[in-house]
ZALODO-798807 format. One line per field, with one value per atom (N, C-alpha, C): atom name; x, y, z; residue number from 1. Coordinates in steps of 0.2 Angstrom, whole numbers, plus 5000, padded with zeros to 4 digits. Atoms other than C-alpha are relative to their C-alpha. Example, Ala and Ser with C-alpha at 12.3 -4.5 7.8 and 13.67 -1.06 7.14 Angstrom:
residues 2
site = [N	CA	C	N	CA	C] .
px = [5004	5062	5004	4996	5068	4996] .
py = [4994	4978	5006	4994	4995	5005] .
pz = [5000	5039	5000	4999	5036	5003] .
pos = [1	1	1	2	2	2] .
***
This chain:
residues 97
site = [N	CA	C	N	CA	C	N	CA	C	N	CA	C	N	CA	C	N	CA	C	N	CA	C	N	CA	C	N	CA	C	N	CA	C	N	CA	C	N	CA	C	N	CA	C	N	CA	C	N	CA	C	N	CA	C	N	CA	C	N	CA	C	N	CA	C	N	CA	C	N	CA	C	N	CA	C	N	CA	C	N	CA	C	N	CA	C	N	CA	C	N	CA	C	N	CA	C	N	CA	C	N	CA	C	N	CA	C	N	CA	C	N	CA	C	N	CA	C	N	CA	C	N	CA	C	N	CA	C	N	CA	C	N	CA	C	N	CA	C	N	CA	C	N	CA	C	N	CA	C	N	CA	C	N	CA	C	N	CA	C	N	CA	C	N	CA	C	N	CA	C	N	CA	C	N	CA	C	N	CA	C	N	CA	C	N	CA	C	N	CA	C	N	CA	C	N	CA	C	N	CA	C	N	CA	C	N	CA	C	N	CA	C	N	CA	C	N	CA	C	N	CA	C	N	CA	C	N	CA	C	N	CA	C	N	CA	C	N	CA	C	N	CA	C	N	CA	C	N	CA	C	N	CA	C	N	CA	C	N	CA	C	N	CA	C	N	CA	C	N	CA	C	N	CA	C	N	CA	C	N	CA	C	N	CA	C	N	CA	C	N	CA	C	N	CA	C	N	CA	C	N	CA	C	N	CA	C	N	CA	C	N	CA	C	N	CA	C	N	CA	C	N	CA	C	N	CA	C	N	CA	C	N	CA	C	N	CA	C] .
px = [4992	4950	5001	4999	4956	5005	4996	4964	5007	4994	4982	5000	4999	4987	5005	4995	4997	5008	4994	5012	5002	4999	5010	5002	4998	5009	5008	4992	5026	5004	4997	5032	5000	5001	5026	5004	4996	5034	5008	4992	5051	5002	4998	5050	5000	4999	5047	5006	4995	5061	5006	4994	5073	4999	5000	5066	5003	4999	5069	5009	4993	5087	5003	4996	5092	5000	5001	5085	5005	4996	5096	4995	5005	5080	5000	4999	5085	4994	5006	5069	4994	5005	5059	5002	4998	5070	4998	5003	5067	4993	5007	5049	4998	5002	5048	5003	4997	5059	4996	5005	5047	4994	5008	5031	4998	5003	5021	5001	4999	5026	4997	5004	5014	4997	5003	5010	4992	5007	4991	4999	5001	4984	4999	5002	4983	5003	4997	4995	5003	4997	5002	5008	4993	5020	5004	4995	5029	4999	5002	5020	5002	4998	5023	5007	4993	5041	5002	4998	5042	4999	5001	5035	5004	4994	5047	5006	4993	5061	5000	5000	5056	5001	4999	5053	5008	4993	5071	5004	4996	5079	4998	5002	5069	5003	4998	5074	5007	4993	5092	5003	4998	5093	4999	5001	5085	5005	4995	5097	5006	4994	5111	4999	5002	5103	5002	4998	5103	5007	4993	5121	5003	4997	5126	4998	5002	5116	5004	4996	5125	5008	4994	5141	5005	4997	5145	5003	4998	5149	5001	4998	5156	4996	5004	5146	4994	5007	5129	5002	4998	5134	4995	5004	5127	4996	5005	5119	5000	5001	5124	4995	5005	5115	4992	5006	5101	4996	5003	5098	4998	5001	5099	4993	5006	5086	4994	5007	5074	4998	5001	5076	4997	5002	5071	4992	5006	5056	4995	5004	5050	4998	5003	5048	4994	5006	5031	5001	4999	5032	4996	5004	5027	4993	5007	5008	4996	5003	5004	4997	5004	4991	5002] .
py = [5001	4716	4993	5006	4702	4995	5004	4688	4998	5003	4683	4993	5008	4667	4998	5003	4655	5002	4998	4660	5007	4993	4678	5000	5001	4673	4999	5001	4666	5005	4994	4680	5006	4995	4692	4997	5002	4682	5000	4999	4681	5007	4993	4700	5003	4997	4704	4997	5002	4693	5004	4995	4703	5006	4994	4719	5000	5000	4715	4999	5002	4708	5007	4994	4724	5005	4995	4736	5000	5001	4728	4999	5001	4725	4994	5007	4710	4998	5002	4709	4998	5001	4711	4994	5006	4698	4993	5005	4686	4999	5002	4688	4998	5003	4685	4993	5007	4670	4995	5004	4663	4999	5001	4666	4994	5007	4651	5000	5000	4647	4993	5006	4632	5001	5000	4629	4999	5002	4629	4993	5007	4612	4999	5001	4605	5005	4995	4617	4996	5003	4613	4999	5002	4605	5006	4995	4620	5006	4996	4632	4997	5004	4619	5000	4999	4619	5007	4993	4638	5001	5000	4636	4996	5003	4622	5004	4997	4632	5006	4993	4648	4997	5003	4637	4997	5002	4629	5006	4994	4646	5004	4997	4654	4996	5004	4640	5000	4999	4641	5006	4994	4659	5001	5000	4657	4997	5003	4645	5003	4995	4656	5005	4994	4671	4997	5002	4661	4998	5002	4655	5007	4993	4674	5003	4997	4679	4996	5004	4665	5001	4998	4672	4994	5005	4655	5000	4998	4662	5007	4993	4679	5004	4997	4682	4996	5003	4677	4995	5005	4661	4999	5000	4659	5005	4994	4676	5001	4998	4678	4996	5005	4662	5001	4999	4665	5006	4994	4682	4999	5002	4676	4996	5004	4663	5004	4996	4675	5005	4995	4688	4996	5004	4674	4999	5001	4669	5005	4994	4687	5002	4998	4689	4996	5004	4685	4997	5004	4671	5003	4998	4676	4997	5002	4674	5000	5000	4676	5006	4993	4689	5003] .
pz = [4999	4823	4997	5002	4813	5004	4996	4823	4995	5004	4818	5000	5001	4811	5004	4995	4820	4998	5002	4809	5002	4998	4813	5007	4992	4832	5001	4999	4831	4998	5002	4821	5005	4995	4834	5006	4994	4848	4999	5002	4839	4999	5001	4835	5008	4994	4854	5004	4997	4860	4997	5003	4847	5003	4998	4853	5007	4993	4871	5000	5000	4867	4998	5003	4856	5004	4996	4869	5007	4992	4884	5005	4995	4893	5003	4999	4903	5004	4997	4914	4994	5006	4897	4997	5004	4888	5005	4997	4902	5000	5001	4902	4993	5007	4884	4998	5000	4885	5003	4996	4898	4998	5003	4888	4997	5003	4883	4993	5008	4866	4997	5003	4864	4994	5006	4847	5000	5002	4842	4998	5003	4838	4992	5006	4821	4995	5004	4812	4994	5005	4795	5001	4999	4795	5001	4999	4790	5006	4994	4803	5007	4994	4817	5001	4999	4813	5002	4997	4815	5008	4994	4832	5004	4996	4837	5000	5001	4831	5005	4996	4840	5008	4994	4856	5002	5000	4854	5001	5000	4851	5007	4995	4865	5008	4993	4878	5000	5000	4873	5003	4997	4876	5007	4994	4892	5004	4996	4898	5000	5000	4893	5005	4996	4901	5008	4993	4918	5002	4999	4916	5000	5000	4913	5007	4994	4929	5007	4994	4940	4998	5001	4932	4997	5002	4925	4993	5006	4908	4999	5001	4902	4995	5006	4886	4998	5002	4878	4995	5004	4870	4995	5005	4853	4997	5002	4851	4993	5007	4833	4996	5003	4828	5003	4997	4840	4996	5002	4834	4992	5007	4815	4999	5002	4817	5004	4999	4827	4995	5006	4813	4995	5005	4801	5002	4998	4812	5001	4999	4815	4993	5007	4796	4998	5002	4789	4994	5006	4776	4995	5007	4758	5000	5000	4756	5006	4994	4774	5001	4999	4778	5007] .
pos = [1	1	1	2	2	2	3	3	3	4	4	4	5	5	5	6	6	6	7	7	7	8	8	8	9	9	9	10	10	10	11	11	11	12	12	12	13	13	13	14	14	14	15	15	15	16	16	16	17	17	17	18	18	18	19	19	19	20	20	20	21	21	21	22	22	22	23	23	23	24	24	24	25	25	25	26	26	26	27	27	27	28	28	28	29	29	29	30	30	30	31	31	31	32	32	32	33	33	33	34	34	34	35	35	35	36	36	36	37	37	37	38	38	38	39	39	39	40	40	40	41	41	41	42	42	42	43	43	43	44	44	44	45	45	45	46	46	46	47	47	47	48	48	48	49	49	49	50	50	50	51	51	51	52	52	52	53	53	53	54	54	54	55	55	55	56	56	56	57	57	57	58	58	58	59	59	59	60	60	60	61	61	61	62	62	62	63	63	63	64	64	64	65	65	65	66	66	66	67	67	67	68	68	68	69	69	69	70	70	70	71	71	71	72	72	72	73	73	73	74	74	74	75	75	75	76	76	76	77	77	77	78	78	78	79	79	79	80	80	80	81	81	81	82	82	82	83	83	83	84	84	84	85	85	85	86	86	86	87	87	87	88	88	88	89	89	89	90	90	90	91	91	91	92	92	92	93	93	93	94	94	94	95	95	95	96	96	96	97	97	97] .
***
């Protein structure tokens, strides 16, 4: 079995968050949003940027989910932007194996 590159790992994590959100599985979504998204060391700048963006989007989504649970907001703030960014991050960059 071939190990996934760091780009693929971030794409896989973004896809898992998307899948949980789309399915309406709130416990699954919370699990995916709390997953460790620490970037592997010594990444090329473009790959490190993907990890940083994934971490920021997941962090914002987790904070929004917590506010929803406390009923301090009535809808999933920023969902359209978050989902668009996750779709982008879930794609494999051209040339990636």
